[in-house]
C-alpha positions in Angstrom: 11.6 15.3 3.2 8.6 15.4 5.2 6.7 14.7 1.8 8.9 11.7 1.6 7.1 10.8 4.9 3.9 10.7 3.7 4.7 8.2 0.9 5.7 5.7 3.3 2.4 6.6 5.4 0.4 6.0 2.6 1.5 2.3 2.1 0.4 1.6 5.9 -3.7 2.2 4.9 -3.8 -0.8 2.6 -1.4 -3.0 4.7 -3.7 -2.3 7.8 -6.5 -3.1 6.1 -5.2 -6.3 4.7 -4.2 -6.9 8.4 -7.9 -6.4 9.4 -9.3 -8.7 7.1 -6.6 -11.7 7.8 -7.8 -10.9 11.5 -11.4 -11.2 10.8 -10.4 -14.8 8.6 -8.9 -16.4 11.2 -10.3 -14.8 14.4 -13.7 -13.9 13.5 -15.1 -13.6 17.0 -12.2 -11.1 17.8 -12.8 -7.6 18.4 -11.8 -4.6 16.0 -9.8 -3.1 19.3 -7.6 -6.3 19.0 -5.9 -6.4 16.0 -5.5 -2.6 16.4 -3.8 -3.2 20.0 -1.9 -6.2 18.8 -0.4 -4.7 15.4 0.5 -1.4 17.6 2.1 -2.9 20.4 4.1 -5.2 18.0 5.1 -2.8 15.2 6.5 0.0 18.0 7.8 -2.4 20.3 9.9 -4.0 17.6 10.7 -0.5 15.9 12.1 0.8 19.5 14.6 -2.5 20.1 15.8 -1.4 16.6 15.9 2.1 17.2 17.9 1.4 20.7 20.3 -0.9 19.0 20.8 1.9 16.6 21.6 4.5 18.8 23.3 2.1 22.1 26.5 3.9 21.9 25.1 7.3 22.9 21.9 5.9 24.3 23.1 6.1 28.4 23.2 9.8 27.5 19.5 10.3 26.9 18.3 13.6 28.3 15.5 14.5 30.2 14.1 17.1 27.8 14.8 14.0 25.1 12.7 11.3 27.9 9.7 14.2 27.7 9.6 14.6 23.9 9.5 11.5 23.0 6.9 10.2 25.6 4.6 13.2 24.6 4.9 12.5 21.3 4.1 9.1 22.1 1.2 9.7 23.5 -0.5 11.7 21.4 0.5 9.6 18.4 -0.4 6.2 20.0 -3.5 8.0 21.2 -4.4 9.2 17.6 -3.4 6.0 15.9 -5.7 3.5 18.3 -8.5 6.0 18.1 -8.3 6.0 14.2 -8.1 2.3 13.5 -10.6 1.4 15.6 -12.7 4.2 14.2 -12.0 3.2 10.8 -14.1 -0.4 11.8 -17.2 2.0 12.5 -17.2 4.6 9.3 -16.4 4.5 5.4 -12.7 4.7 4.6 -13.3 8.0 2.4 -15.0 9.3 5.8 -11.8 8.5 8.3 -9.6 9.7 5.8 -11.7 13.1 5.2 -12.1 13.5 9.0 -8.6 12.7 10.0 -6.8 15.7 8.1 -8.8 17.8 10.1 -5.5 18.8 11.8 -4.7 21.1 8.9 -7.5 23.3 10.3 -6.7 22.7 14.0 -3.3 23.7 13.6 -3.6 27.2 12.5 -6.3 28.1 14.8 -4.1 26.8 17.8 -1.2 28.7 16.3 -2.7 31.5 16.1 -4.6 31.5 19.6 -1.0 31.1 20.7 0.7 34.1 18.9 -2.4 36.1 18.7 -2.2 36.8 15.2 -4.3 35.6 12.7 -2.8 33.1 10.0 -1.6 35.0 7.0 -3.6 34.8 3.5 -1.3 32.2 2.0 -1.9 29.9 5.0 -5.9 30.6 5.0 -5.6 29.5 1.1 -3.5 26.7 1.0 -6.0 25.3 4.0 -8.9 26.0 2.3 -7.5 24.5 -0.9 -6.5 21.3 1.1 -9.7 21.0 3.0 -11.5 20.9 -0.4 -9.0 18.4 -2.2 -9.8 16.0 0.6 -13.3 16.4 0.5 -13.1 15.5 -3.2 -10.6 12.8 -2.5 -12.6 11.1 0.0 -15.8 11.4 -2.1 -17.7 12.5 1.3 -21.0 12.4 0.8 -23.0 15.4 3.5 -25.9 13.5 3.5 -24.8 10.7 4.9 -21.7 12.5 7.2 -23.2 11.8 10.6 -21.0 12.0 14.1 -21.7 8.1 15.1 -18.9 6.0 17.1 -16.5 6.1 14.2 -16.6 9.4 13.0 -16.3 10.7 16.6 -13.0 8.5 17.6 -11.5 9.7 14.2 -12.1 13.3 15.0 -10.7 12.7 18.6 -8.0 11.1 16.7 -7.3 14.3 14.6 -6.8 16.1 18.0 -4.0 13.5 19.1 -2.5 13.8 15.8 -2.2 17.8 15.8 -1.1 17.7 19.4 1.9 15.3 18.2 2.9 17.9 15.2 2.7 20.7 17.7 4.8 19.0 20.4 7.6 18.2 17.6 7.6 22.0 16.7 8.5 23.1 20.4 11.4 25.2 20.1 12.8 23.8 23.7 13.4 20.2 21.8 15.2 21.7 18.8 18.7 20.3 19.7 17.5 16.5 20.8 19.1 13.7 19.6 16.6 12.4 17.1 17.7 8.9 18.0 17.3 9.3 21.6 13.5 10.8 21.7 12.3 8.6 18.8 13.2 5.6 20.6 11.3 6.7 23.7 8.6 7.9 21.3 8.3 4.2 20.0 8.1 2.5 23.2 5.6 4.9 24.5 3.4 4.1 21.4 3.6 0.5 22.3 2.6 1.0 26.0 -0.1 2.9 25.0 -1.5 0.0 22.5 -0.5 -3.0 25.0 -3.6 -2.3 27.2 -5.9 -2.1 24.4 -4.5 -5.6 23.1 -4.8 -7.1 26.9 -8.3 -5.7 27.4 -9.8 -7.0 24.5 -7.9 -10.7 24.1 -10.8 -13.2 24.3 -8.2 -16.1 24.4 -4.5 -15.8 25.1 -4.0 -18.1 22.5 -5.6 -15.6 19.9 -2.1 -13.7 20.0 -0.2 -16.9 18.7 -2.8 -17.7 16.1 -2.9 -14.2 14.8 1.0 -13.6 14.8 1.7 -17.1 13.3 -0.7 -16.6 10.5 2.1 -16.6 7.4 1.3 -13.5 5.8 1.0 -11.6 9.4 4.7 -11.0 10.1 5.5 -10.1 6.6 2.9 -7.2 6.8 3.9 -6.0 10.1 7.4 -5.9 9.2 6.3 -3.4 6.1 4.9 -1.3 8.4 7.7 -1.5 10.9 10.6 -0.8 7.8 9.0 1.7 6.0 5.7 2.8 7.8 7.9 3.5 11.2 11.3 3.6 11.1 11.9 5.2 7.8 9.1 7.6 8.0 8.7 8.6 11.5 12.8 9.4 11.8 12.3 11.4 8.9 9.4 13.4 10.4 11.3 13.7 13.8 14.6 15.1 11.9 12.7 17.2 9.5 9.9 18.3 10.9 11.7 21.1 13.0 12.7 23.5 10.2 9.4 24.1 9.1 5.9 25.7 11.3 3.6 23.2 12.4 0.8 24.8 10.1 3.4 24.0 7.2 3.7 20.4 8.1 0.5 19.7 8.4 -0.7 21.0 5.0 2.6 18.9 3.5 1.5 15.8 5.7 -2.3 16.1 4.1 -0.6 14.7 0.9 -0.7 11.4 2.8 -4.3 10.4 1.4 -3.5 11.2 -2.1 -0.6 8.6 -1.9 -2.6 6.0 -0.1 -5.5 6.3 -2.7 -2.4 5.6 -5.4 -1.3 2.6 -3.5 -4.7 1.5 -3.2 -4.9 1.5 -7.2 -2.5 -1.7 -7.2 -1.3 -2.9 -3.5 -5.1 -4.5 -2.7 -4.5 -6.9 -5.4 -1.4 -7.9 -4.1 -1.9 -8.3 -0.8 -5.1 -10.1 -1.5 -3.1 -12.9 -3.4 -0.4 -12.9 -0.8 -3.2 -13.3 2.3 -5.3 -15.5 0.2 -8.0 -12.8 1.5 -11.0 -10.8 -0.7 -9.5 -7.5 -1.1 -10.1 -5.6 -4.7 -8.0 -2.6 -6.3 -9.7 0.8 -6.0 -10.3 2.6 -9.5 -8.8 5.6 -10.7 -11.6 8.7 -10.2 -11.6 12.2 -11.5 -12.2 13.1 -7.9 -8.8 11.6 -7.2 -7.3 13.6 -10.0 -8.9 16.8 -8.7 -8.3 16.4 -5.1 -5.2 15.4 -5.1 -4.0 18.3 -7.5 -5.7 20.7 -5.0 -3.6 18.8 -2.2 -0.5 19.5 -4.4 -1.4 23.1 -5.4 -1.9 24.3 -1.7 1.3 22.5 -0.8 2.9 24.4 -3.8 1.5 27.5 -2.3 2.9 27.5 0.9 6.4 26.5 -0.5 6.6 29.3 -2.9 5.0 31.9 -0.8 4.6 30.6 2.5 6.2 31.7 6.0 10.0 31.9 7.2 9.9 28.1 9.2 9.3 27.2 12.3 10.9 28.7 15.8 12.9 25.9 16.2 14.7 26.0 12.8 15.4 29.2 13.4 17.2 28.4 16.8 19.1 26.1 14.5 20.5 28.6 12.4 24.4 27.2 12.7 23.7 24.8 14.9 22.8 21.1 14.1 21.8 18.5 16.8 24.7 16.0 17.6 24.0 12.6 16.3 20.7 13.2 14.2 
């Protein structure tokens, strides 16, 4: 089920890129922060309203634990996405993909510090395989890799995503209602994105110009349906049954699917949006890098640990309404 989330997240990369190209075409003087903030606010704000409507019968029973869990997830997730998307404007997409997945390194390190136990050999082997696979997949040029604005923002985003994964794993949240805290999470991310959009708005009319561009509602709709509602509900529902370290390794399959979608979605979006957006090509790096990441996940699934602490706390009890 977590692997399913990476498929839908993979769609978001070419979709967001298409939105960025549309913005540069219709609002050439707008900041890169503007499209990040506007799309983030609209995407997660509408997702929050949809989730609230879906859970309206029980939403009045929202607990303090569910509220705090949703706010934490929204803070970490929103901060990570804003930094990642703006950083993408100042570095190569391949470098961004590589640095973002650094959470597969931070999670086992933080888990080891928290439990005061070294990661198992299986986790260490899987982490190395994933790291090498992502480096090949992203075609990282170590000679040109430097810490400029884009790289620093992307590195910071990986820490935020680490916090999101670890926050979702916390055992005290194991029995929370998924619909409740996901609604709060989406609303919090929208509130994180709103100041970014308002602070970079040159003209109030730019909101209407961008959002009423014929292709934009459709692209945002794809993000809301597949990359937000489906992906995050599945993540929030199922991550509790594995450790945060294992979840982080599984999520590293995301750039594999993003690369696969980039083989054909750009041309579709280019025709639809009327922008120049070329398909990527199948390379040996994609095959080998994707193969290493897949092998790492097979290793951890076959010889890995016994699941998360939250999963152990849910041996016989399922959270109501999830």
